[in-house]
C-alpha positions as CSV (number, residue, x, y, z in Angstrom):
1,X,16.5,-5.5,11.0
2,X,18.2,-5.4,7.6
3,X,21.9,-4.7,7.9
4,X,22.9,-1.2,6.5
5,X,25.3,-2.8,4.0
6,X,22.5,-4.9,2.4
7,X,21.9,-3.4,-1.1
8,X,18.1,-3.0,-0.7
9,X,16.7,-1.0,2.3
10,X,13.0,-1.0,3.0
11,X,12.3,2.8,2.9
12,X,9.7,4.9,1.1
13,X,12.4,6.1,-1.3
14,X,13.0,2.5,-2.5
15,X,9.3,2.1,-3.1
16,X,9.1,5.3,-5.3
17,X,8.9,3.2,-8.5
18,X,5.8,1.4,-7.3
19,X,4.2,4.3,-5.4
20,X,5.5,7.9,-6.0
21,X,2.8,9.3,-3.7
22,X,4.3,7.3,-0.8
23,X,7.7,9.0,-1.2
24,X,5.9,12.4,-1.6
25,X,3.9,12.0,1.6
26,X,6.7,10.4,3.7
27,X,10.1,11.4,2.2
28,X,12.8,8.7,2.8
29,X,11.1,7.2,5.9
30,X,11.8,3.6,7.1
31,X,9.2,1.0,6.5
32,X,8.2,-2.3,8.1
33,X,6.8,-5.4,6.2
34,X,4.5,-7.8,8.1
35,X,4.1,-11.2,6.4
36,X,1.6,-14.0,7.4
37,X,-0.2,-17.0,6.0
38,X,-3.8,-16.4,5.2
39,X,-4.6,-20.1,5.2
40,X,-2.9,-23.5,5.3
41,X,-0.7,-24.3,2.3
42,X,-1.8,-27.0,-0.2
43,X,0.9,-29.7,-0.5
44,X,1.2,-32.7,-2.7
45,X,4.0,-35.3,-2.9
46,X,5.2,-36.5,-6.3
47,X,8.1,-38.9,-7.1
48,X,10.3,-36.1,-8.4
49,X,9.4,-33.3,-5.9
50,X,7.0,-31.8,-3.4
51,X,4.6,-29.3,-5.0
52,X,2.6,-26.7,-3.1
53,X,0.6,-23.5,-3.1
54,X,1.2,-20.9,-0.5
55,X,-1.4,-18.4,0.5
56,X,0.1,-15.3,2.1
57,X,-0.3,-11.6,2.7
58,X,2.1,-8.8,3.1
59,X,1.3,-5.5,4.8
60,X,3.7,-2.5,4.6
61,X,3.8,0.3,7.1
62,X,5.7,3.6,7.1
63,X,7.5,4.2,10.4
64,X,7.3,7.8,11.4
65,X,10.0,9.5,13.6
66,X,7.7,9.2,16.7
67,X,7.5,5.4,16.0
68,X,3.9,5.6,14.8
69,X,3.2,3.1,12.0
70,X,1.1,4.3,9.0
71,X,-0.4,1.6,6.8
72,X,0.9,1.9,3.3
73,X,-0.4,-1.1,1.3
74,X,-1.6,-4.7,1.7
75,X,-0.8,-7.4,-0.9
76,X,-2.2,-10.9,-1.1
77,X,0.6,-13.1,-2.5
78,X,-0.4,-16.7,-3.6
79,X,2.5,-18.7,-5.1
80,X,3.1,-22.1,-6.5
81,X,6.4,-23.7,-5.3
82,X,8.3,-26.9,-5.9
83,X,10.7,-28.4,-3.4
84,X,13.3,-31.1,-3.9
85,X,14.6,-32.6,-0.6
86,X,18.1,-34.0,-0.4
87,X,19.9,-36.1,2.2
88,X,23.7,-35.8,2.4
89,X,25.7,-37.4,5.2
90,X,22.7,-37.7,7.6
91,X,21.7,-34.1,6.9
92,X,18.3,-33.2,5.4
93,X,18.4,-30.3,3.0
94,X,16.8,-29.2,-0.3
95,X,15.8,-26.5,-2.6
96,X,12.6,-24.6,-3.1
97,X,11.8,-22.9,-6.4
98,X,9.0,-20.4,-7.2
99,X,7.1,-21.9,-10.2
100,X,4.4,-19.3,-10.6
101,X,2.0,-16.8,-9.0
102,X,-1.6,-17.7,-8.5
103,X,-4.0,-15.1,-10.1
104,X,-6.3,-13.3,-7.7
105,X,-9.9,-14.3,-8.7
106,X,-11.2,-10.9,-7.5
107,X,-9.0,-9.2,-10.2
108,X,-10.4,-11.3,-13.0
């Protein structure tokens, strides 16, 4: 659950910019987002950082008052990332940065 004070709430109203029809069909209804990996990530180690490509999907649902979930959209999201691990006082940490999105070959 996203706390109420968080500036972005996952509702059909907040998706109106991307899909006005969604807001028209289901006015200001809550939504759920399901994320998963479609396949194993590709990772490579370099002297300066770890580089990888993540292959994921996101499916959004509108949650109706009776708790029924209506599929809204499905996105495949493939992304290139770079990670730089750090070790400080026996603690492993690091940063991860999005370096690009991988084009969908089906879209040309």
